[in-house]
Structure formats: structure tokens, C-alpha cells
Steps between C-alpha positions, in 0.01 A plus 500: 500500500654825398242764568190523716228759535226515753143603436223463752125546504372579849130482426507136376783384732729374230864552410716405213864438423693498171795288407655610175774370267497139630731290290242232423247464218150625559363165374684305778391746763134508392482121534561532879283815532199317361507266801540777758230752399211550741648275768531589869824671591626217727403227253674682216827547700498137608443381149771720353746384765460139380541573123847449357463769230709817477181695432350373831775681695438825313122479543537415870714806567265727311190369683675544837597852402140580404380361839755716688378801297147418617621490860633854450146616408295292744684358803197292607531261210597137574630240259181301529283798380706558184489350154687543173266717298687520172828386357586656166799401294625717211789485266806700560776597257700224329873486567680407178828304504713377218584127483787388274412241231682313234690671220532828684134571526304618798151436626297718726386350830207676676496504874141584585395707802170551672316741727277382783222687681355344816195641682415372853164598645307457822198273498181690587 
């Protein structure tokens, strides 16, 4: 995670966290996000802790950051009252690298990046 921004909505008791320029494809990250959306906070963190994927570590950190941002807004929130409202994965810029090939040629290798937005909200 390179950069994070914090935005909160006090009226609806929700907070979000951004994780940008993650060096993993958005397709691989979205496969894990599909399983986590709309789960309780504790269930989501426990599930992500058991997954062996690189994207699970990034998603877990971002969800925990969103929960801590929610605690800054409303200190009465407990982990049992929260859930993962949305997880949005977007594409980031591609990093281009040259790979040497036969006969002095070169191929371009794309290292794909992704942006992740997590929103944690309080159950009404």
C-alpha cells in the first residue's frame, strides 16, 4: 500500500479506506473481494487470515484501516456491529518492463497494478 486517504460520513456511520498502486492484477484481487463483500467485519477478517493469497493480505489491511477510520468517527462502534459494505477494485497504471528475447529482440512485460476501496459501516 503506497497511499491512503480517509473519508468519513458521520450521518450513516461509515468510513472508507483506499489502497492504491498495489502490485497485483485487479482480476486476482477481485476474485477474493467477491467472497468478502457484505460479510460481518469479524467473519471477513477471520476468512482473510486463512487465505494464502497475496491479495488477501492487502484487502485485510485495507478493511482494518477502514474500521479504524470508523472508530475515529464513532467510538461506540464494536467489531460485532460492523460489516463490509463495499469493496471496489479498480485498475491502476501498468508498469512496463523490457524482457530480452532471441536474436536481440525485446518483449514488453506488463506488471499490472490495482486500486482498492473498502467501506466499513455500522449495522443499524
